[in-house]
Structure formats: C-alpha cells, structure tokens
N, CA, C and O atoms as a GROMACS GRO file, in nm:
protein
  380
    1MET      N    1  -0.845  -2.461  -4.518
    1MET     CA    2  -0.978  -2.494  -4.471
    1MET      C    3  -1.012  -2.406  -4.350
    1MET      O    4  -0.930  -2.389  -4.261
    2ILE      N    5  -1.130  -2.354  -4.348
    2ILE     CA    6  -1.175  -2.267  -4.240
    2ILE      C    7  -1.239  -2.352  -4.130
    2ILE      O    8  -1.320  -2.440  -4.157
    3ASN      N    9  -1.199  -2.324  -4.007
    3ASN     CA   10  -1.255  -2.394  -3.892
    3ASN      C   11  -1.389  -2.329  -3.857
    3ASN      O   12  -1.393  -2.212  -3.821
    4THR      N   13  -1.496  -2.403  -3.869
    4THR     CA   14  -1.629  -2.348  -3.841
    4THR      C   15  -1.684  -2.394  -3.706
    4THR      O   16  -1.802  -2.378  -3.678
    5LYS      N   17  -1.598  -2.449  -3.624
    5LYS     CA   18  -1.641  -2.494  -3.491
    5LYS      C   19  -1.686  -2.374  -3.409
    5LYS      O   20  -1.614  -2.275  -3.397
    6LYS      N   21  -1.804  -2.383  -3.354
    6LYS     CA   22  -1.860  -2.274  -3.274
    6LYS      C   23  -1.793  -2.269  -3.138
    6LYS      O   24  -1.782  -2.370  -3.068
    7LEU      N   25  -1.748  -2.150  -3.100
    7LEU     CA   26  -1.689  -2.132  -2.968
    7LEU      C   27  -1.799  -2.122  -2.864
    7LEU      O   28  -1.908  -2.072  -2.894
    8PRO      N   29  -1.773  -2.168  -2.742
    8PRO     CA   30  -1.876  -2.156  -2.638
    8PRO      C   31  -1.897  -2.009  -2.602
    8PRO      O   32  -1.805  -1.929  -2.607
    9SER      N   33  -2.019  -1.977  -2.564
    9SER     CA   34  -2.048  -1.840  -2.520
    9SER      C   35  -1.980  -1.818  -2.385
    9SER      O   36  -1.937  -1.912  -2.319
   10PHE      N   37  -1.972  -1.692  -2.346
   10PHE     CA   38  -1.912  -1.660  -2.216
   10PHE      C   39  -1.986  -1.732  -2.105
   10PHE      O   40  -1.923  -1.789  -2.016
   11ARG      N   41  -2.118  -1.730  -2.109
   11ARG     CA   42  -2.197  -1.794  -2.003
   11ARG      C   43  -2.172  -1.945  -1.999
   11ARG      O   44  -2.164  -2.004  -1.891
   12GLU      N   45  -2.161  -2.007  -2.115
   12GLU     CA   46  -2.133  -2.151  -2.120
   12GLU      C   47  -1.995  -2.181  -2.063
   12GLU      O   48  -1.977  -2.275  -1.986
   13HIS      N   49  -1.899  -2.098  -2.102
   13HIS     CA   50  -1.763  -2.116  -2.051
   13HIS      C   51  -1.759  -2.094  -1.900
   13HIS      O   52  -1.694  -2.170  -1.828
   14LEU      N   53  -1.827  -1.991  -1.853
   14LEU     CA   54  -1.830  -1.963  -1.709
   14LEU      C   55  -1.895  -2.077  -1.633
   14LEU      O   56  -1.845  -2.119  -1.529
   15LYS      N   57  -2.006  -2.128  -1.684
   15LYS     CA   58  -2.076  -2.238  -1.618
   15LYS      C   59  -1.983  -2.358  -1.601
   15LYS      O   60  -1.980  -2.422  -1.496
   16GLU      N   61  -1.908  -2.388  -1.705
   16GLU     CA   62  -1.814  -2.500  -1.700
   16GLU      C   63  -1.699  -2.470  -1.603
   16GLU      O   64  -1.659  -2.556  -1.525
   17SER      N   65  -1.647  -2.348  -1.610
   17SER     CA   66  -1.534  -2.309  -1.524
   17SER      C   67  -1.571  -2.309  -1.377
   17SER      O   68  -1.488  -2.340  -1.292
   18LEU      N   69  -1.696  -2.274  -1.345
   18LEU     CA   70  -1.739  -2.268  -1.206
   18LEU      C   71  -1.745  -2.405  -1.139
   18LEU      O   72  -1.762  -2.414  -1.017
   19LYS      N   73  -1.730  -2.511  -1.216
   19LYS     CA   74  -1.725  -2.645  -1.158
   19LYS      C   75  -1.592  -2.667  -1.085
   19LYS      O   76  -1.582  -2.756  -1.000
   20ASN      N   77  -1.492  -2.588  -1.119
   20ASN     CA   78  -1.361  -2.595  -1.055
   20ASN      C   79  -1.366  -2.515  -0.925
   20ASN      O   80  -1.389  -2.394  -0.930
   21PRO      N   81  -1.346  -2.579  -0.807
   21PRO     CA   82  -1.358  -2.508  -0.679
   21PRO      C   83  -1.265  -2.387  -0.665
   21PRO      O   84  -1.305  -2.285  -0.609
   22GLU      N   85  -1.143  -2.398  -0.716
   22GLU     CA   86  -1.050  -2.285  -0.706
   22GLU      C   87  -1.097  -2.168  -0.791
   22GLU      O   88  -1.091  -2.052  -0.748
   23PHE      N   89  -1.145  -2.198  -0.912
   23PHE     CA   90  -1.195  -2.092  -0.999
   23PHE      C   91  -1.319  -2.029  -0.936
   23PHE      O   92  -1.333  -1.907  -0.936
   24ARG      N   93  -1.410  -2.113  -0.882
   24ARG     CA   94  -1.533  -2.062  -0.822
   24ARG      C   95  -1.502  -1.966  -0.707
   24ARG      O   96  -1.566  -1.862  -0.694
   25LYS      N   97  -1.403  -2.000  -0.625
   25LYS     CA   98  -1.363  -1.914  -0.512
   25LYS      C   99  -1.309  -1.780  -0.564
   25LYS      O  100  -1.347  -1.674  -0.514
   26ALA      N  101  -1.222  -1.786  -0.664
   26ALA     CA  102  -1.165  -1.663  -0.720
   26ALA      C  103  -1.273  -1.578  -0.786
   26ALA      O  104  -1.270  -1.455  -0.777
   27TRP      N  105  -1.368  -1.643  -0.853
   27TRP     CA  106  -1.478  -1.570  -0.919
   27TRP      C  107  -1.562  -1.497  -0.815
   27TRP      O  108  -1.596  -1.380  -0.833
   28LYS      N  109  -1.596  -1.565  -0.707
   28LYS     CA  110  -1.677  -1.503  -0.602
   28LYS      C  111  -1.605  -1.384  -0.540
   28LYS      O  112  -1.666  -1.282  -0.509
   29GLU      N  113  -1.473  -1.397  -0.522
   29GLU     CA  114  -1.396  -1.288  -0.462
   29GLU      C  115  -1.389  -1.166  -0.552
   29GLU      O  116  -1.377  -1.054  -0.503
   30SER      N  117  -1.396  -1.186  -0.684
   30SER     CA  118  -1.386  -1.072  -0.776
   30SER      C  119  -1.523  -1.022  -0.823
   30SER      O  120  -1.530  -0.930  -0.904
   31GLU      N  121  -1.629  -1.080  -0.772
   31GLU     CA  122  -1.763  -1.042  -0.817
   31GLU      C  123  -1.796  -0.895  -0.795
   31GLU      O  124  -1.853  -0.833  -0.886
   32PRO      N  125  -1.764  -0.834  -0.681
   32PRO     CA  126  -1.796  -0.691  -0.665
   32PRO      C  127  -1.728  -0.603  -0.770
   32PRO      O  128  -1.789  -0.509  -0.821
   33GLU      N  129  -1.602  -0.632  -0.802
   33GLU     CA  130  -1.530  -0.555  -0.903
   33GLU      C  131  -1.595  -0.574  -1.040
   33GLU      O  132  -1.606  -0.479  -1.118
   34TYR      N  133  -1.638  -0.697  -1.069
   34TYR     CA  134  -1.703  -0.725  -1.197
   34TYR      C  135  -1.834  -0.647  -1.208
   34TYR      O  136  -1.863  -0.587  -1.311
   35ILE      N  137  -1.913  -0.650  -1.102
   35ILE     CA  138  -2.041  -0.580  -1.104
   35ILE      C  139  -2.020  -0.430  -1.122
   35ILE      O  140  -2.089  -0.366  -1.201
   36LEU      N  141  -1.924  -0.374  -1.049
   36LEU     CA  142  -1.894  -0.231  -1.061
   36LEU      C  143  -1.852  -0.197  -1.204
   36LEU      O  144  -1.904  -0.102  -1.263
   37ALA      N  145  -1.759  -0.272  -1.260
   37ALA     CA  146  -1.711  -0.245  -1.396
   37ALA      C  147  -1.826  -0.255  -1.495
   37ALA      O  148  -1.841  -0.168  -1.582
   38ARG      N  149  -1.906  -0.359  -1.484
   38ARG     CA  150  -2.018  -0.379  -1.576
   38ARG      C  151  -2.117  -0.263  -1.567
   38ARG      O  152  -2.166  -0.216  -1.670
   39GLN      N  153  -2.146  -0.216  -1.445
   39GLN     CA  154  -2.242  -0.107  -1.429
   39GLN      C  155  -2.189   0.023  -1.491
   39GLN      O  156  -2.265   0.096  -1.555
   40ILE      N  157  -2.062   0.051  -1.472
   40ILE     CA  158  -2.004   0.173  -1.530
   40ILE      C  159  -2.007   0.164  -1.683
   40ILE      O  160  -2.046   0.260  -1.750
   41ILE      N  161  -1.966   0.050  -1.737
   41ILE     CA  162  -1.964   0.033  -1.883
   41ILE      C  163  -2.105   0.047  -1.940
   41ILE      O  164  -2.126   0.120  -2.037
   42GLU      N  165  -2.202  -0.022  -1.879
   42GLU     CA  166  -2.340  -0.018  -1.930
   42GLU      C  167  -2.395   0.124  -1.926
   42GLU      O  168  -2.457   0.168  -2.023
   43LYS      N  169  -2.374   0.194  -1.816
   43LYS     CA  170  -2.425   0.331  -1.802
   43LYS      C  171  -2.358   0.423  -1.904
   43LYS      O  172  -2.424   0.506  -1.967
   44ARG      N  173  -2.226   0.409  -1.919
   44ARG     CA  174  -2.151   0.493  -2.012
   44ARG      C  175  -2.198   0.470  -2.156
   44ARG      O  176  -2.219   0.565  -2.231
   45LEU      N  177  -2.213   0.344  -2.194
   45LEU     CA  178  -2.257   0.313  -2.330
   45LEU      C  179  -2.400   0.357  -2.355
   45LEU      O  180  -2.434   0.403  -2.465
   46LYS      N  181  -2.485   0.344  -2.254
   46LYS     CA  182  -2.624   0.388  -2.268
   46LYS      C  183  -2.629   0.538  -2.297
   46LYS      O  184  -2.716   0.585  -2.370
   47LYS      N  185  -2.536   0.612  -2.239
   47LYS     CA  186  -2.530   0.756  -2.260
   47LYS      C  187  -2.445   0.792  -2.383
   47LYS      O  188  -2.422   0.910  -2.411
   48LYS      N  189  -2.400   0.687  -2.457
   48LYS     CA  190  -2.319   0.706  -2.577
   48LYS      C  191  -2.195   0.791  -2.550
   48LYS      O  192  -2.160   0.880  -2.627
   49MET      N  193  -2.130   0.761  -2.438
   49MET     CA  194  -2.009   0.833  -2.398
   49MET      C  195  -1.887   0.745  -2.420
   49MET      O  196  -1.893   0.623  -2.402
   50SER      N  197  -1.778   0.807  -2.461
   50SER     CA  198  -1.651   0.735  -2.470
   50SER      C  199  -1.586   0.737  -2.332
   50SER      O  200  -1.628   0.812  -2.243
   51GLN      N  201  -1.485   0.655  -2.315
   51GLN     CA  202  -1.409   0.658  -2.189
   51GLN      C  203  -1.348   0.796  -2.169
   51GLN      O  204  -1.343   0.847  -2.058
   52ARG      N  205  -1.300   0.855  -2.277
   52ARG     CA  206  -1.238   0.988  -2.269
   52ARG      C  207  -1.339   1.093  -2.222
   52ARG      O  208  -1.306   1.179  -2.141
   53GLU      N  209  -1.462   1.087  -2.274
   53GLU     CA  210  -1.565   1.183  -2.233
   53GLU      C  211  -1.598   1.166  -2.085
   53GLU      O  212  -1.610   1.265  -2.012
   54LEU      N  213  -1.613   1.042  -2.042
   54LEU     CA  214  -1.642   1.018  -1.901
   54LEU      C  215  -1.527   1.066  -1.814
   54LEU      O  216  -1.549   1.127  -1.710
   55ALA      N  217  -1.406   1.039  -1.856
   55ALA     CA  218  -1.288   1.082  -1.780
   55ALA      C  219  -1.287   1.234  -1.764
   55ALA      O  220  -1.260   1.286  -1.656
   56ARG      N  221  -1.317   1.305  -1.872
   56ARG     CA  222  -1.320   1.452  -1.866
   56ARG      C  223  -1.425   1.499  -1.766
   56ARG      O  224  -1.399   1.590  -1.686
   57LYS      N  225  -1.543   1.440  -1.771
   57LYS     CA  226  -1.651   1.479  -1.679
   57LYS      C  227  -1.620   1.442  -1.534
   57LYS      O  228  -1.666   1.509  -1.442
   58ALA      N  229  -1.542   1.336  -1.514
   58ALA     CA  230  -1.507   1.291  -1.379
   58ALA      C  231  -1.374   1.349  -1.332
   58ALA      O  232  -1.327   1.317  -1.223
   59ASN      N  233  -1.315   1.434  -1.414
   59ASN     CA  234  -1.188   1.499  -1.379
   59ASN      C  235  -1.077   1.396  -1.352
   59ASN      O  236  -1.006   1.403  -1.252
   60THR      N  237  -1.067   1.300  -1.443
   60THR     CA  238  -0.962   1.198  -1.435
   60THR      C  239  -0.912   1.171  -1.576
   60THR      O  240  -0.940   1.248  -1.668
   61THR      N  241  -0.839   1.063  -1.595
   61THR     CA  242  -0.788   1.031  -1.729
   61THR      C  243  -0.863   0.911  -1.789
   61THR      O  244  -0.926   0.833  -1.718
   62GLN      N  245  -0.853   0.900  -1.920
   62GLN     CA  246  -0.913   0.787  -1.989
   62GLN      C  247  -0.850   0.657  -1.941
   62GLN      O  248  -0.918   0.555  -1.932
   63ALA      N  249  -0.720   0.660  -1.911
   63ALA     CA  250  -0.651   0.539  -1.865
   63ALA      C  251  -0.710   0.489  -1.733
   63ALA      O  252  -0.721   0.368  -1.712
   64VAL      N  253  -0.747   0.581  -1.645
   64VAL     CA  254  -0.808   0.542  -1.517
   64VAL      C  255  -0.942   0.475  -1.542
   64VAL      O  256  -0.971   0.370  -1.483
   65ILE      N  257  -1.024   0.534  -1.629
   65ILE     CA  258  -1.154   0.473  -1.661
   65ILE      C  259  -1.133   0.335  -1.722
   65ILE      O  260  -1.205   0.241  -1.688
   66CYS      N  261  -1.037   0.322  -1.810
   66CYS     CA  262  -1.006   0.193  -1.873
   66CYS      C  263  -0.967   0.089  -1.768
   66CYS      O  264  -1.015  -0.024  -1.772
   67ARG      N  265  -0.882   0.127  -1.674
   67ARG     CA  266  -0.839   0.032  -1.570
   67ARG      C  267  -0.956  -0.011  -1.482
   67ARG      O  268  -0.966  -0.128  -1.446
   68ILE      N  269  -1.044   0.082  -1.449
   68ILE     CA  270  -1.162   0.047  -1.367
   68ILE      C  271  -1.251  -0.049  -1.445
   68ILE      O  272  -1.295  -0.150  -1.391
   69GLU      N  273  -1.278  -0.017  -1.571
   69GLU     CA  274  -1.367  -0.100  -1.652
   69GLU      C  275  -1.308  -0.238  -1.681
   69GLU      O  276  -1.382  -0.333  -1.704
   70SER      N  277  -1.176  -0.249  -1.680
   70SER     CA  278  -1.114  -0.380  -1.703
   70SER      C  279  -1.075  -0.449  -1.573
   70SER      O  280  -1.003  -0.549  -1.574
   71MET      N  281  -1.123  -0.395  -1.461
   71MET     CA  282  -1.102  -0.452  -1.328
   71MET      C  283  -0.954  -0.458  -1.289
   71MET      O  284  -0.911  -0.550  -1.220
   72ASN      N  285  -0.878  -0.359  -1.334
   72ASN     CA  286  -0.737  -0.351  -1.300
   72ASN      C  287  -0.709  -0.231  -1.211
   72ASN      O  288  -0.597  -0.178  -1.210
   73ALA      N  289  -0.809  -0.189  -1.136
   73ALA     CA  290  -0.792  -0.075  -1.046
   73ALA      C  291  -0.880  -0.097  -0.924
   73ALA      O  292  -0.976  -0.174  -0.927
   74ASN      N  293  -0.846  -0.030  -0.818
   74ASN     CA  294  -0.922  -0.035  -0.694
   74ASN      C  295  -0.961   0.109  -0.662
   74ASN      O  296  -0.897   0.173  -0.578
   75PRO      N  297  -1.067   0.162  -0.728
   75PRO     CA  298  -1.098   0.304  -0.715
   75PRO      C  299  -1.146   0.342  -0.575
   75PRO      O  300  -1.211   0.264  -0.505
   76SER      N  301  -1.112   0.464  -0.537
   76SER     CA  302  -1.159   0.517  -0.409
   76SER      C  303  -1.306   0.554  -0.420
   76SER      O  304  -1.360   0.569  -0.529
   77ILE      N  305  -1.369   0.569  -0.306
   77ILE     CA  306  -1.509   0.613  -0.304
   77ILE      C  307  -1.519   0.753  -0.366
   77ILE      O  308  -1.615   0.782  -0.437
   78GLU      N  309  -1.421   0.838  -0.339
   78GLU     CA  310  -1.420   0.973  -0.396
   78GLU      C  311  -1.421   0.967  -0.549
   78GLU      O  312  -1.495   1.040  -0.614
   79LEU      N  313  -1.338   0.880  -0.607
   79LEU     CA  314  -1.335   0.867  -0.753
   79LEU      C  315  -1.467   0.810  -0.805
   79LEU      O  316  -1.516   0.854  -0.909
   80LEU      N  317  -1.523   0.714  -0.735
   80LEU     CA  318  -1.652   0.658  -0.777
   80LEU      C  319  -1.762   0.764  -0.773
   80LEU      O  320  -1.852   0.763  -0.857
   81LYS      N  321  -1.755   0.854  -0.675
   81LYS     CA  322  -1.852   0.964  -0.669
   81LYS      C  323  -1.837   1.054  -0.792
   81LYS      O  324  -1.937   1.095  -0.851
   82LYS      N  325  -1.713   1.084  -0.830
   82LYS     CA  326  -1.690   1.168  -0.948
   82LYS      C  327  -1.739   1.100  -1.075
   82LYS      O  328  -1.797   1.164  -1.162
   83ILE      N  329  -1.715   0.969  -1.085
   83ILE     CA  330  -1.760   0.895  -1.202
   83ILE      C  331  -1.912   0.893  -1.208
   83ILE      O  332  -1.971   0.914  -1.314
   84SER      N  333  -1.977   0.869  -1.094
   84SER     CA  334  -2.124   0.867  -1.093
   84SER      C  335  -2.179   1.005  -1.130
   84SER      O  336  -2.281   1.013  -1.199
   85GLN      N  337  -2.115   1.112  -1.085
   85GLN     CA  338  -2.158   1.246  -1.123
   85GLN      C  339  -2.137   1.268  -1.273
   85GLN      O  340  -2.222   1.328  -1.340
   86GLY      N  341  -2.026   1.218  -1.326
   86GLY     CA  342  -1.999   1.228  -1.469
   86GLY      C  343  -2.101   1.154  -1.553
   86GLY      O  344  -2.125   1.188  -1.668
   87LEU      N  345  -2.161   1.052  -1.494
   87LEU     CA  346  -2.265   0.974  -1.562
   87LEU      C  347  -2.405   1.026  -1.528
   87LEU      O  348  -2.505   0.967  -1.569
   88ASN      N  349  -2.413   1.137  -1.453
   88ASN     CA  350  -2.542   1.190  -1.406
   88ASN      C  351  -2.621   1.082  -1.333
   88ASN      O  352  -2.739   1.061  -1.359
   89SER      N  353  -2.553   1.015  -1.243
   89SER     CA  354  -2.612   0.904  -1.170
   89SER      C  355  -2.582   0.921  -1.022
   89SER      O  356  -2.518   1.018  -0.981
   90HIS      N  357  -2.630   0.827  -0.943
   90HIS     CA  358  -2.607   0.830  -0.798
   90HIS      C  359  -2.524   0.709  -0.759
   90HIS      O  360  -2.540   0.600  -0.814
   91LEU      N  361  -2.435   0.729  -0.664
   91LEU     CA  362  -2.353   0.620  -0.612
   91LEU      C  363  -2.423   0.562  -0.490
   91LEU      O  364  -2.454   0.633  -0.395
   92THR      N  365  -2.448   0.432  -0.493
   92THR     CA  366  -2.509   0.361  -0.381
   92THR      C  367  -2.417   0.246  -0.344
   92THR      O  368  -2.377   0.167  -0.429
   93ILE      N  369  -2.384   0.237  -0.216
   93ILE     CA  370  -2.300   0.129  -0.166
   93ILE      C  371  -2.379   0.052  -0.063
   93ILE      O  372  -2.433   0.110   0.031
   94LYS      N  373  -2.387  -0.079  -0.080
   94LYS     CA  374  -2.462  -0.164   0.015
   94LYS      C  375  -2.368  -0.264   0.077
   94LYS      O  376  -2.276  -0.314   0.012
   95ILE      N  377  -2.391  -0.294   0.203
   95ILE     CA  378  -2.315  -0.398   0.273
   95ILE      C  379  -2.414  -0.496   0.331
   95ILE      O  380  -2.374  -0.594   0.395
   0.00000   0.00000   0.00000
C-alpha cells in the first residue's frame, strides 16, 4: 500500500519548529548564512550556471561553491567578491 499522506511544506515545518525557543535561537543565529546561500543559489540558477561554471569564473573549486551554498563554509569577503564578480553582480554588506 502506498502512503499518500502529504508532507508539510518547508514553510509549514519551519513555522512549527520556530515555536521551540532553542530552535528559534539557532535559526536566528544562522539567518545571515541562509540568506547568503539563498542569494548565491538564486543568482546562479537565474544565470543558468552550474556550480562548476561559477567556481571557474570565481577562480575556486566546485566543492567550495557547494559548501557555501549548503551553509557549510564561512567564506572570506575576498571570496565573496570573486563569487559576485563571477555572477556579474555586486557585493553589498550591511550592518
């Protein structure tokens, strides 16, 4: 028998998870990394570029781009400048 139970969407799951104070704190702390990763992915996909193509243009490796996009890296400003140039974009940092 096939299970046809609908899984909750990411937003529904996140909304429920944010009710947990510990999860909410951890989510807030990782928000800048999430925003950065999402922006790089969206820009790269909009330009129909693979991670490998972006890596070549940014003079880095596909593995580095993968780690940044999966929030498993802490890229330097210099690397972010290279990535933004590879995307024909501008790097803006706000505090």
